[in-house]
FIPAVEX-767973 format. One record per residue: x, y, z of N, C-alpha, C in turn. Coordinates in steps of 0.1 Angstrom, whole numbers, plus 5000, padded with zeros to 4 digits. Example, Ala and Ser with C-alpha at 12.3 -4.5 7.8 and 13.67 -1.06 7.14 Angstrom:
<rovos>
513249435078512349555078513249675078/512849785071513749895071512950005079/
</rovos>
This chain:
<rovos>
569140457893569840327895569240257907/568740137907568140077918569240017927/568739977939569739917948570439797942/569639717935570139587930571239617920/571139727912572139757902573539787908/573539837920574839867926575639737930/574939627931575639507935576139427923/575739467910576239407898577439467892/578039567899579239627894580439537896/581439547888582639467889583439497901/584139407907584939427919585939547916/585939637926586739767923588239747926/588939827919590339857924590339947935/591439967942591540057953591340197948/590240267954590040407949591140497953/591340597945592440697947592140777960/593140787969592940857982593041007980/592141077987592141227987592241268002/593441258007593641298021593641458022/593241498034593141638037594041678048/594641798047595541858057594741878070/595441868081594841898094594242038095/594942138089594442278090593142288082/593042208071591842218063590642158071/590842048077589841988085589442078097/590442138103590142228114589242348110/589642408099588942528094587542488089/587442368082586142318078585242298090/585742238100584942208112584442338118/585242438118584842568124583542628118/583342588105582142638098580842598104/580842488112579642438118579442488132/580442558137580342608151579242708153/579242808143578242908144576842858144/576442788133575142728133574842638144/575842558149575642468161575342548174/576142658176575842738188574442798188/574042858177572742918176571642818177/571842708169570842598170570642538184/571742518191571742468204571042558214/571342688213570642778222569142788219/568842778206567442788203566642658207/567342548206566642418210566442418225/567542448233567442428247566642548254/566742668248566242778256565042858250/564842848236563942948230562542928235/562042808235560642778239560442828254/561442798262561442838276561542988277/562343048269562443198269561043258265/560343208255559043258251558043248263/558043138270557043118280557343178294/558643168297559043208311559843338312/560143398300560843538301559943638293/559543608281558643698274557243678279/556843568285555543558291554443518281/554843458270553843408260553143278264/551943258261551243128263552043018256/552042898261552742788255552342758240/550942778238550542748224551042848214/551042978218551643078209553143058207/553843018218555242998218555642878208/554842768210555042658201554742688186/553742768184553442808170554542898164/555242978172556343058167557442968162/557742868170558842768166558442688153/557142648153556642568141556642658129/556242778129556242868117557642888113/558542918122559942938119560542818112/560242698117560742578111560142548097/558842578095558242558082558942648072/559042778076559742878067561142828064/561842778074563142728072563242608062/562242518064562142408055561942448040/561042548038560842598025562042658019/562842718027564042788022565142688017/565142568023566242468020566342428006/565242377999565442337985565742447976/565142567979565342687971566842727972/567342727984568742757986569642657980/569242527981570042417975570242437960/569142477953569142497939570042617935/569742727943570542847941572042827943/572342747953573742717956574342637944/573642537940574142457929574342537916/573542637914573642717902574442847903/575042867915575942977917577242957909/577643067903578943057895579743177900/580943157905581843257909583243197908/584243287909585643237909585943167922/585143187932585343117945584642987946/583742967937582942837937581442867940/580742757943579242767945578842787959/579642757969579242757983579742877991/581042907990581742997998581143137998/580743187986580143327985578943337994/578043237995576943248004577343258019/578343188023578743188036579343328040/580143388031580743518033579643628035/578743628025577743738025576643718035/576443588040575343568049575743568064/577043578067577443558081576943678090/577043798085576643908094575143918096/574243908086572843898088572443778097/573143668096572843548104573043588119/574243648122574443678136573543788142/573243888134572343998139570943948142/570443868133569043818134568943718146/569943648148569943558160569843638173/570543748174570543828186569143888188/568543938177567243998178566143908183/566343778183565343688188565243688203/566243738210566343738224566043878231/565443958223564944088229563444078233/563044148243561644148247561044288246/560744338234560244468233558844478239/558544598244557244628250556344708240/555344648235554544708224553344778230/552744728241551544778246551444748261/550644828268550444808282549344708284/548544678274547544568275548244438272/548244338282548944218281548444138269/547144128266546644048255547244108241/547144238240547544298227549144288226/549844308237551244288237551744148233/550944048238551343918235551243888220/550143938214549943918199551043998191/551344108196552444188189553744128191/554044068203555243998205555343878196/554143808195554043688186554443728171/553843838167554143878153555643918151/556243988161557644018161558543898160/558243798169559143678169558943598157/557743588151557543518139558343588127/558243718127558943788116560443768117/561043788129562443768131562843618128/562043528133562343378130562443348116/561443408108561543378093562743438087/563143558091564343618085565543548090/565643508103566843438108566943308100/565943238098566043098092566443118077/566043228071566643248057568143268058/568543348067570043368069570743238073/570143168082570743038086570942948074/569842928066569942848055570942888045/571043018043572043078033573443048037/573643038050575043008055575242858056/574342788062574542648066574442548055/573442568046573242468036574342458026/574842578021576042568012577242508020/577342538033578442478041578442328041/577242268044577142128044577342058031/577042128020577242078007578742078003/579642138011581042138008581741998010/581141908018581741788022582141698010/581241668001581641577989582541647980/582641777980583541857971585041847976/585141837989586541847995587241717994/586541597995587241467993586141367989/586641267981585841157977586141027985/587041037994587540918001586540888012/586140758012585040708021585440738036/586640688041586940708055587340858058/587940928048588241068050587041148052/585941118046584741188048584241178062/584341048067583941028081584841118090/586141118087587141198095586741348094/586441398082586141538080584841568088/583841478088582641508095582841498110/583941418114584141408129584741548133/585541608125586041748128584841848129/583941828119582841918119581941898131/581641778134580841748146581541778159/582841778159583541818171583341958174/583442048164583142188165581642208168/580842128162579442138164579042118179/579441998184579241968198579942058207/581242088204582042178212581342318213/580842368202580142488202578842478211/578142368210576942348218577342348233/578442278236578842278250579242418255/579942488246580442628249579142718252/578142708244576942788246576342758259/576342628264575742598276576542648288/577942638287578742698297578542848298/578442918286578243058286576943088293/575943008290574543028296574643028311/575442928316575542908331576243028337/577343078331578043188336577243318336/576543338324575743468323574543458332/573843348333572743338342573143368356/574343318360574843348374575143488376/575643558365576043698366574843788367/573743748362572543838363571343758368/571443708381570443618386569043678387/568943808388567643868390567043938378/567643918367567243988354567243888343/566243798342566143698331566243758317/565643878315565643938301567143978298/567944028307569344058304570143938302/569843828309570543708308570543658293/569343668287569243608274569743708263/569643838264570143918254571643928254/572243918266573743908267574243778261/573543668264573843538258573743538243/572643598238572443608223573543688217/573943808223574943888217576343818216/576743758227578043688227578043568217/576943488217576943378208576943428193/576343538190576343598177577743628173/578443698181579843728178580743608175/580643508184581443388182581043318169/579743318166579243248154579743318141/579743448141580243518129581643488126/582543498136583943478135584143328130/583443238135583643098131583343078116/582243138111581843118097582943188088/583443308092584443368084585743288084/586043228095587243138096587243028086/586142958085585942848075586042908061/585243008058585143048044586443108039/587243178047588443238043589643138041/589443018048590542918047590342818037/589042778035588742658026588742698011/589142608003589142627988588242517982/587342557974586442467967587242397955/586842277952587542197941587542277928/588742297923588942357910588642507910/588542577921588142717922589342797929/589242927927590243007934589843027949/590843027958590543057972590143207973/589343237983588943377985590143467988/591143417996592343487998593543407993/594443467986595643397982596543377994/597743307992598643278003599143398010/599443498003600043618009598943688018/597743698013596743768020596343688033/596343558031596043468043597143488054/598343498050599443518060599343658067/598943758059598743898065597643898075/596443838070595343838079595543748091/596343638089596643548100597443618111/598443698107599243768117598343878124/597543938116596644038122595743978133/595143868129594143798139594943748151/596143698149596943648161597143768170/597543888164597744008173596544048180/595444058173594144098179593743998190/593943868187593543768197594443788210/595743808208596543828220596243958228/595844058220595444188227594144158235/593144088229591844058236592043978248/592943878248593243798260593943878270/594843958266595544048276594544148282/593644198274592544288280591744218290/591344088286590444018295591143988308/592443948308593143918320593344038328/593644158321593844278328592544318336/591444308329590144338336589944248348/590344118347590144028358590944068370/592244108367593144138378592644268384/592244368376591844498382590444498389/589544428383588144438388587544298392/588244188391587744058393587144008380/586943878379586343818366584943868365/584643918352583243958349582943928335/581843968330581343938316582343998306/582744118309583644188299584944118298/585544068309586843998308586543858301/585443798303585043668297585043688282/584343798277584243818263585643838257/586543918263587843938258588643808257/588643728267589443608267588843508257/587543498256586943408247587143438233/586943568229587243608215588643588212/589543618221591043608218591343458216/590743368223591043228222590443178208/589543248203588943208190589843268178/590243388180590943458169592343398167/593043358178594443308176594443188168/593743078171593742958162593242988148/592343078146591943118133593043178125/593843268132594943328126596043228123/596343138132597343038130597042948118/595742908117595242828106595542898092/595243028092595443108079596943118076/597743148087599143178085599843048080/599542938085600242808082599442728072/598542788065597642708056598442648044/598042528041598642458029597542418019/597842428007596842397997596742237995/595442197992595242057989595542027974/596341927971596741907957595541877948/594641797953593541757945592441867944/592541977952591642087951592142207943/593442207940594142317933593442357920/593442477917592642527906592942457893/594242457889594542397876594342247875/594942167884594642027883593241987884/592442047893591042007894590242057882/590642167877589942227865590242137853/591442077852591841997841591041867841/590641817853589941697855588441707855/587941837854586541857854585841787843/584641737846583841667836582441737835/581641697826580241747825579441717837/579841617845579041587857579141697867/580141787866580241897876579642027871/578842017861578142137856576842167864/576242277862575042317868573942227863/573042167871571942087866571142167856/570842107845570042177834568642127834/568342027841566941967841566042067849/564742067846563742147853563742097868/563242187876563242157891562542027894/561242007889560441897892561141767887/561841777876562441657871563641617880/564441717885565441697894564941627907/563841687911563241627924562741487922/562241457910561741317907562941227907/564041257901565241177901565841157915/565841267922566441257936565641157944/564341157943563541077952563340937946/563940907934564040777929565240707934/566140777941567340727947567040667960/566840537961566340477973567240497985/568540487984569440517995569240658001/568940747992568640887997567440888006/566340818002565140808011565440758024/566340648025566740598038567440698046/568440768040569140868047568240978053/567341028045566341128049565641078062/565140948061564440898073565340878085/566540828083567440818094567740948101/568041048092568241188098567041248105/565941228099564641278104564441218118/564541088120564341028133565341068143/566641078139567741108148567541248153/567341348144567241488149565941528155/564941448151563641478158563741438173/564441328175564641288189565541388197/566541428190567441528196566741658200/566041708190565441838192564241838201/563441728201562341718210562841708224/563841628226564441618240565041748245/565741808235566441938239565442048243/564342058235563342158238562542138251/562342018255561541988267562441968279/563741958277564641918288564642018300/564642148297564742248307563442238316/562242218309561042198317561142078326/561641968321561841848328562741868341/563841928339564841958350564242048360/563542158356563042258365561742218372/560742178363559442148368559242008374/559841908368559641768373560741728384/562041758380563141718389563341818401/562741938400562742038411564142108412/564942108401566242178402566042318397/567042398400567042548396567342568381/566942678376567242708362568742718360/569542768370570942788368571642658367/571142548372571742418371571442338359/570442388351570042318339571142298329/572042398326573042378317574042268320/574142238333575042128337574541988331/573141978332572541858326572841848311/572541958305572741958290574241928286/575141988295576541968292576941818294/576341748303576541608305576241528292/575141568286574741508273575741538262/575941668260576841718249578241688251/578741688264580141658266580441508263/579541418267579641278263579641258248/578741328242578641318227579941368220/580541468225581841518220582941408221/583041348233584041248235583841128226/582541088226582140968218582340988203/582341108199582341138185583641068179/584741088185586041038180586140888182/585440838193585440688195584540618184/583440678182582540618171583140628158/583940738155584640748142585640638140/586440608151587340498150586640358148/585540338155584740218154584140208140/583740318134583140328121584140278110/585440318112586440278103586640128102/586240068113586439918114585239838110/584039888115582839808113581839868104/582039998100581040068091580040158098/579440238090578540338096577240288102/576640178095575440128100575540068114/576639988115576839918128576940018140/577740128137577840238147576540298150/575740328140574440388143573540298152/573640168149572840068157573340068172/574640068174575140058187574740188195/575040308189574740428196573240448199/572440418189570940448191570340348201/570840228202570340128212570540178226/571740238228572040288242571240418244/570940488234570140618235568740578239/568140478233566840438236566640398251/567640328256567640288271567640418279/568440518275568440648283567140718283/566540728271565240798270564140728279/564140598278563140528287563440548301/564640558305565040578319564640718324/564740818315564240948319562840958323/561940888315560540878318560240818332/561040728336560840658349561440728361/562240828358562940908369561840968378/562240978391561441048401562141168406/561441268411562041388417563041348428/564241408428565241378438566241278433/566041208422566941108417568041178408/568741268414569641348406570841278400/571441188408572541108403572141018391/571040958392570440868382570240958369/569741078371569541158360570841188352/571841218359573141248352573741128345/573541008351573940888345573240868331/571940888332571140878319571440978309/571841098314572241208305573541168297/574441098305575741058298575440948288/574540858292574140748282573440808270/572640908271572040968260573041038251/574141088256575241138248575841038239/575840908242576340808233575540808220/574240818222573340818210573340948202/573341058210573341188203574541208194/575741148198576941148190576741088176/576040968176575840908163574840988154/573941058161573041138153573741258146/574841308153575641408146576441348135/577041238137578141188128577641108116/576741008118576440908108575640958096/574441028098573641068087574441158077/575241248083575941348074577141278067/577541158073578641088066578040998055/576740968055576040888045575740968033/575341088034574741168023575741188011/577041208014577941228002577941097993/577840978000577840857992576640847983/575540897988574240897981574440987969/575041097971575241197960576041137948/577041057952577840997941577140887934/576240817941575440717934574540797924/573940907928573140987919573941037907/575241077909576041117898576341007889/576540887894576740767885575440737877/574340757883573040727876572740837865/572940967869572441077860573541157853/574741137857575841217851575941357856/575241397867575241527872575441527887/576041627892576241647907575241747912/574441707922573441797927573441797942/574641837948574741837962573741917969/573542037964572542137970571142077971/570742017960569341967960569241857971/570141757971570041647981570141697995/571041787998571141848012569941928015/569441998005568242088008567042008011/566741898003565541828005565741728017/566941688020567141618033566741698045/567141818045566841908057565341958056/564841978044563442018043562441928050/562541798047561641708053561841688068/563041698072563341698086562741808094/562741928087562242048094560742058094/560141998083558641988083558141898095/558841788096558541698107558741758121/559841838122560241898135559242008138/558842088128557842198130556542138135/556042028130554841968134555041918149/556141858152556441808165556441918176/557142028172557242148182555842208184/555142218173553742278175552942188184/553042058182552241958190552641968205/553941978207554441998221553942118227/553942238220553442358225551942348229/551142298219549742278221549442188233/550242078233550041978244550242038258/551342118259551542188271550442278275/549942348265548742438268547542368272/547242258265546042178268546242108281/547442078285547642008298547642108310/547242228307547142338317548542378323/549542388314550842438317550642588321/551342628332551242758337552542838333/552342948325553543028321553943118333/555243148333555743248343555543388338/554943478345554843618340556243678340/556543778332557843848331558143898345/559343858350559843898363559243828375/558343728373557643658383558443528388/557843458397558443328402558043218393/558843108394558542988386557342918392/556242898384555042838390555142688392/554342638401554242498403553242438393/553642338385552842288374551842188379/550742178373549742068377550241928372/549641828377550041688374549941668359/548841718353548641698338549841758330/550341868334551441928326552741848329/552941808341554141728344554141598336/552941528334552841408326553141438312/552641548307552941588293554441608290/555141668300556541688299557341558299/556941458308557641338308557341248296/556141258290555941178278556741238266/556941368266557741438255559141408256/559641368268561141348270561441198270/560441108271560640968272560040888260/558740848261558140758252558240808237/557940938235557840998222559240978214/560341028220561641008213561940858211/561640778221561940638219561240568207/560040598205559340548193560040598180/560340728180561040788168562340718166/563140688176564440628174564340488169/563340418174563140278168562840278153/562140388149561940398135563240418127/564140498133565440518127566240398126/566240308136566940178136566340088124/565040088122564540008111565040058098/565040188096565540248083566940218081/567840228092569240208091569540058087/568639968091568839828088568839798073/567939878066567739858051568639948043/569440038049570240128041571340048033/571440058020572139968011573639998008/574040118010575440158006576440128017/577140018015578239978024579540028019/580640008026581940048022582239988008/582039868006582339797993581539857982/580239877984579339937973579840077970/580240157980580740287977582040287969/582940187972584140177964583840147950/582840067947582440027934581940157926/581140237934580640357927581740447923/582740467932583840557929584640497917/584740367916585540307905584840337892/583540327892582740347880582840497875/582740587885582940727882584240757877/585340697883586640727878586840677864/586240557861586340507847585640597837/584540647841583740737832584540867830/585140927840585941047838587141027829/587840907831588940877823588540867808/587440807806586840787792586540927786/585941007794585541147789586841227786/587841207795589141287792589741237779/589741107777590341047765589541097752/588241107754587441157742587741307739/
</rovos>
């Protein structure tokens, strides 16, 4: 169905509301906490870890990230199809989250070990390269197996236009909150082990893995897919909820006891932190309420052939998906937004340490300024979106973001206050990058359902992320190679931070300023032409409702 055809539909009646309980939104949001924590740590620290802790050349380090992202991109459409075709009493998405959570956490932790393979530095570097590539490929498989089915849950939980934005605001609140938490943990752990960089990172990796696994289980055990049975019935949820509340209370008491007896340390931090996570998880399960429109019998009775597994061959499904013009715009908007986020995040620590002359321990504060502002603005942008629409919000946030990126390029060493102001402004834009593209994609999926009579959430989410990751892989590889060609000096394991030459400093500034700015301008152009407004979406839902009613009468 072309863009023009959506404007020829009859004026819609008010679509039926599908409101979600607060506990459902809270549990759903927690599902993105684990992927967000791990992704945030990898974006901000992994390249730096490779060059300044493991001691790898910048070119090899950038190649590891690029290979991992390419493998990740290849996984996405495959996992999308497998998720769409999964059949279980729990649904299509939740089984992947349940079985993928533990491998996901373990493989994330293994990325922050520095094994010694050989006494010869050259040989050891290549063996480290092979090790990190192998772990990166496996981790990205596990990440995709957990995260892509999770993202495809959004259109299944509600078809309400504004409720989807609300649902995604909870998701992104956990996402940004998890990102901020990981940065706070990094600052605490780095301060606890100031003379042992290798221990800093494996402790950070271990704690983030534990938090991520719990968050994924929290979501999967509480959420119910439309027309499917929940993983736990009401009685089991209450029993598990009471158990988790008790464990959480014990963990907090243990952490406080350790603090009183020995002063605050990493062990007491772990106890208190895990307790604070287990208690709300338990409360959500204990007081959970079922959503009327998701209950097994009502949703099953209203099921239509559009909710069956796609029967078309893969290439035919791909052809139809890419004939959906709004889908192409969303892909481009998401690509530009996240390319800017990840490029800036990967180079930011080099900018703070090598150009601004600040210490490694203070870097998380700069990142927190960005992510903290993004978290606050998330709810403000959501309220604005309800009034003026998604496109207008994307324009406002991205325009402020472009100003911030340009300002970072012009900063001079010692201008610390100005740097924090620009970091706050950047948070305005990062917030819309989290919120808006993911709020657009469910609308595109329903347009496809109207055109084809089938729902293919997994394919759309998979290919959306695939193209983004191919672009990101290329960008990270270019950044790594550019640093190496600009004569960037790696820090040897256990050594001092080297003073970088002017050529390397210029490469760092270009990567944090002009390059993301150009990419964001591309995102604004694509958003201008995105055709699905609030009214068009209401028309699509009306047509789908009429079709379902006709099918039920037949």
